C-alpha positions as CSV (number, residue, x, y, z in Angstrom):
1,X,297.3,138.3,90.0
2,X,294.9,135.4,89.7
3,X,295.9,132.4,87.6
4,X,293.8,130.3,85.3
5,X,294.4,126.6,85.6
6,X,292.0,125.0,83.1
7,X,288.6,123.6,83.3
8,X,286.0,121.1,82.2
9,X,282.9,120.8,79.9
10,X,280.4,118.4,81.5
11,X,276.7,117.5,81.4
12,X,274.1,118.3,84.1
13,X,271.7,115.5,83.5
14,X,269.1,115.3,86.3
15,X,267.8,111.9,85.0
16,X,271.0,110.4,86.3
17,X,269.7,111.1,89.7
18,X,266.0,110.3,89.4
19,X,266.5,107.2,87.3
20,X,270.0,105.9,88.3
21,X,269.2,102.3,87.3
22,X,267.6,103.1,83.9
23,X,270.9,103.2,82.0
24,X,272.9,100.1,81.2
25,X,275.2,99.4,84.1
26,X,278.4,99.6,82.1
27,X,277.5,103.0,80.7
28,X,276.3,104.3,84.1
29,X,279.5,103.2,85.7
30,X,281.6,105.0,83.0
31,X,279.7,108.3,83.4
32,X,279.8,108.4,87.2
33,X,283.4,107.4,87.1
34,X,284.2,110.2,84.6
35,X,282.8,112.7,87.1
36,X,285.0,111.3,89.8
37,X,288.0,111.5,87.3
38,X,287.2,115.2,86.7
39,X,287.1,115.8,90.5
40,X,290.5,114.2,90.8
41,X,291.9,116.3,88.0
42,X,290.5,119.5,89.5
43,X,292.0,118.6,92.9
44,X,295.4,118.1,91.3
45,X,295.1,121.4,89.5
46,X,295.4,123.4,92.7
47,X,292.2,125.4,91.9
48,X,290.9,127.5,94.7
49,X,287.8,128.8,92.8
50,X,285.7,127.5,90.0
51,X,283.4,129.6,87.8
52,X,280.5,127.4,86.7
53,X,278.7,128.5,83.5
54,X,275.3,127.1,83.3
55,X,271.7,128.0,82.3
56,X,268.3,128.4,83.9
57,X,265.6,125.8,83.1
58,X,262.7,128.3,83.5
59,X,263.0,127.7,87.3
60,X,265.0,130.7,88.5
61,X,264.0,133.1,85.9
62,X,260.7,133.2,84.1
63,X,258.4,135.3,81.9
64,X,258.8,138.3,84.2
65,X,262.6,138.5,83.7
66,X,264.9,136.7,81.3
67,X,268.5,138.1,81.7
68,X,270.9,137.3,78.9
69,X,273.6,136.7,81.5
70,X,273.7,136.8,85.3
71,X,276.4,136.4,87.9
72,X,275.9,135.7,91.6
73,X,278.0,138.1,93.8
74,X,276.6,137.3,97.3
75,X,275.0,134.4,99.2
76,X,274.5,131.2,97.1
77,X,272.6,128.1,97.9
78,X,271.1,125.3,95.9
79,X,269.8,123.5,94.0
80,X,266.2,124.7,94.0
81,X,265.2,121.5,92.2
82,X,266.4,119.0,94.8
83,X,266.9,115.5,93.4
84,X,267.6,112.1,95.0
85,X,271.3,112.5,96.1
86,X,271.4,116.2,95.2
87,X,270.1,118.2,98.2
88,X,270.1,121.9,98.8
89,X,273.1,123.3,100.6
90,X,274.9,126.6,101.1
91,X,277.8,127.2,98.6
92,X,281.0,129.1,99.3
93,X,280.9,131.8,96.7
94,X,284.1,133.8,95.8
95,X,282.2,137.1,96.3
96,X,285.2,139.3,95.7
97,X,286.1,137.7,92.4
98,X,282.4,137.6,91.2
99,X,282.1,141.3,92.0
100,X,285.3,142.1,90.2
101,X,284.0,140.2,87.1
102,X,280.8,142.3,87.1
103,X,282.6,145.6,87.7
104,X,285.1,144.8,85.0
105,X,282.2,144.1,82.7
106,X,280.6,147.4,83.4
107,X,283.8,149.1,82.4
108,X,284.2,147.2,79.1
109,X,280.7,147.0,77.6
110,X,279.1,144.1,79.5
111,X,276.2,145.0,81.6
112,X,275.9,142.0,84.0
113,X,272.7,141.2,85.7
114,X,273.8,140.8,89.3
115,X,272.2,138.5,92.0
116,X,273.3,139.5,95.5
117,X,271.4,136.5,96.8
118,X,271.0,133.5,94.5
119,X,269.5,130.0,94.5
120,X,271.0,127.7,91.8
121,X,269.4,124.9,89.8
122,X,270.9,121.6,88.7
123,X,272.9,123.2,85.9
124,X,275.2,124.6,88.6
125,X,274.7,122.1,91.4
126,X,275.4,118.9,89.6
127,X,278.9,119.8,88.5
128,X,279.4,121.6,91.8
129,X,278.6,118.6,94.0
130,X,280.1,115.9,91.7
131,X,283.3,117.8,90.8
132,X,284.0,120.9,92.9
133,X,282.8,119.7,96.2
134,X,284.3,116.3,95.7
135,X,287.7,117.9,94.6
136,X,287.6,119.9,97.9
137,X,287.2,116.6,99.8
138,X,290.0,115.0,97.9
139,X,292.4,117.9,98.3
140,X,291.5,118.9,101.8
141,X,291.2,122.5,100.9
142,X,288.2,124.8,100.3
143,X,287.3,125.4,96.7
144,X,284.9,128.3,96.2
145,X,282.4,128.4,93.2
146,X,281.0,131.3,91.3
147,X,277.6,130.8,89.5
148,X,277.3,132.3,86.0
149,X,274.0,131.8,84.1
150,X,273.5,132.3,80.4
151,X,270.2,132.5,78.5
152,X,270.8,129.1,76.8
153,X,267.6,127.1,77.5
154,X,264.6,129.2,76.4
155,X,264.2,131.9,73.8
156,X,265.4,134.6,73.5
157,X,268.9,132.9,73.6
158,X,272.2,134.7,74.1
159,X,274.0,134.4,70.8
160,X,276.9,132.1,70.4
161,X,279.2,135.0,69.5
162,X,278.1,137.0,72.6
163,X,278.7,133.9,74.8
164,X,282.3,133.9,73.4
165,X,282.8,137.6,74.1
166,X,281.5,137.1,77.6
167,X,283.9,134.3,78.2
168,X,286.8,136.5,77.0
169,X,285.6,139.3,79.3
170,X,285.5,136.9,82.3
171,X,289.0,135.8,81.4
172,X,290.3,139.4,81.3
173,X,288.6,140.1,84.6
174,X,290.1,137.1,86.3
175,X,293.6,137.8,85.0
176,X,293.3,141.4,86.3
177,X,292.1,140.3,89.7
178,X,294.6,141.1,92.4
179,X,294.8,137.8,94.3
180,X,296.6,134.5,94.4
181,X,293.5,132.6,93.4
182,X,293.8,129.7,91.0
183,X,290.7,129.7,88.9
184,X,289.1,126.9,86.8
185,X,286.0,127.0,84.6
186,X,283.2,124.5,84.1
187,X,280.9,124.7,81.1
188,X,277.8,122.9,82.1
189,X,275.4,121.5,79.5
190,X,274.2,119.0,76.8
191,X,275.2,117.6,74.4
192,X,272.3,116.3,72.3
193,X,268.9,116.1,74.1
194,X,265.4,117.1,73.5
195,X,263.5,118.5,76.5
196,X,259.7,118.3,76.6
197,X,259.2,117.3,73.0
198,X,258.2,114.2,71.2
199,X,261.8,113.4,70.4
200,X,262.7,113.2,74.1
201,X,265.0,110.2,74.7
202,X,266.7,110.5,71.4
203,X,270.5,111.0,71.2
204,X,272.4,112.1,68.1
205,X,275.8,110.5,68.5
206,X,277.0,112.0,65.2
207,X,276.2,115.5,66.3
208,X,277.7,114.9,69.7
209,X,281.0,113.6,68.2
210,X,281.1,116.7,66.0
211,X,280.7,119.0,69.0
212,X,283.3,117.0,71.0
213,X,285.8,117.3,68.2
214,X,285.3,121.1,68.0
215,X,285.8,121.3,71.8
216,X,288.9,119.2,71.9
217,X,290.5,121.2,69.1
218,X,289.4,124.4,70.8
219,X,287.6,125.4,67.6
220,X,285.4,128.1,69.2
221,X,284.8,129.6,65.8
222,X,283.4,126.3,64.6
223,X,281.1,126.0,67.6
224,X,280.0,129.6,67.4
225,X,279.2,129.2,63.7
226,X,276.5,126.6,64.4
227,X,273.1,128.2,63.8
228,X,270.1,127.9,66.1
229,X,268.3,126.0,63.4
230,X,271.2,123.5,62.9
231,X,271.5,122.9,66.7
232,X,267.8,122.5,67.2
233,X,267.4,120.0,64.3
234,X,270.5,117.9,65.0
235,X,271.0,118.2,68.8
236,X,267.6,119.3,70.1
237,X,266.6,122.2,72.2
238,X,268.8,121.0,75.1
239,X,271.9,121.3,72.9
240,X,271.5,125.1,72.9
241,X,273.5,124.7,76.1
242,X,276.7,124.5,74.0
243,X,276.7,128.3,74.6
244,X,277.9,127.4,78.1
245,X,280.7,125.4,76.6
246,X,281.7,128.3,74.3
247,X,281.8,130.8,77.2
248,X,283.9,128.5,79.4
249,X,286.3,127.6,76.6
250,X,286.8,131.3,75.9
251,X,287.3,132.1,79.6
252,X,289.8,129.3,80.1
253,X,292.1,130.2,77.1
254,X,292.8,126.4,77.0
255,X,295.3,125.1,74.4
256,X,293.3,122.0,73.8
257,X,290.6,119.8,75.2
258,X,291.0,116.1,76.2
259,X,288.0,113.8,76.1
260,X,287.5,112.2,79.5
261,X,284.4,110.2,78.5
262,X,281.5,110.1,76.1
263,X,278.4,107.9,76.4
264,X,275.2,108.2,74.4
265,X,272.5,107.2,76.9
266,X,268.9,107.4,75.6
267,X,267.7,106.1,79.0
268,X,269.1,109.2,80.5
269,X,267.9,111.3,77.5
270,X,271.3,112.8,76.8
271,X,274.6,112.4,75.0
272,X,276.9,112.8,78.0
273,X,280.4,114.1,77.1
274,X,283.0,115.2,79.7
275,X,286.1,117.1,78.4
276,X,289.0,118.6,80.3
277,X,290.2,122.0,79.1
278,X,294.0,122.0,79.4
279,X,295.9,125.2,79.5
């Protein structure tokens, strides 16, 4: 049966790519270095597949269709929103595992939206290229990646409690999957940032530290109890992405989290926290 080997919670900040020199050099070095640290840790874990839980930014899905959760089971490439240093490429999907997760969901009350051909956006492609692809280079082995997208950017949002249940379903499906895969999870998102509002560029370090503490203590109940109003007021609309954290945490079954790095970077419009989920 497949084995779960841990995971990470990381940001997917596109401003890091479009305005690399905007942040203070010391902060920038620490953030880029933390991504490299995560890649080294993933390489050392022996992972052969990584499930990356992210969210659309009104690029892949729009007013015509807004699925609460979607998994890619076939051809994958991305990102759609190419950035300097982040170009579109084909991604090796673990199609068998992705299909098994969707089928397990159908049998247990989770009606997955399924994409048999999928183009990612930066929520997937930033952690994929900086961590998963880099870990494959460091380890000399192929590491496949499965895209999972939650409704965590625009209303109507998936609820925090459903995000947790979905993570638990993914975990059950992975552990029941008949293979020798070693699977890790990445929750891709915030923490505090305001997107397209007058508060854009603000970072709430107090809120970020609160979320980090909840993640490191694996207090999923505490994270899931945060109301939409509380998140929007204290962390901004971008912080709704903690749903991705909740899903990945529940999927990993980690015993605790370990803070790799945290930097509040207004010039990059985000509180950037990177946490390892240790099983």
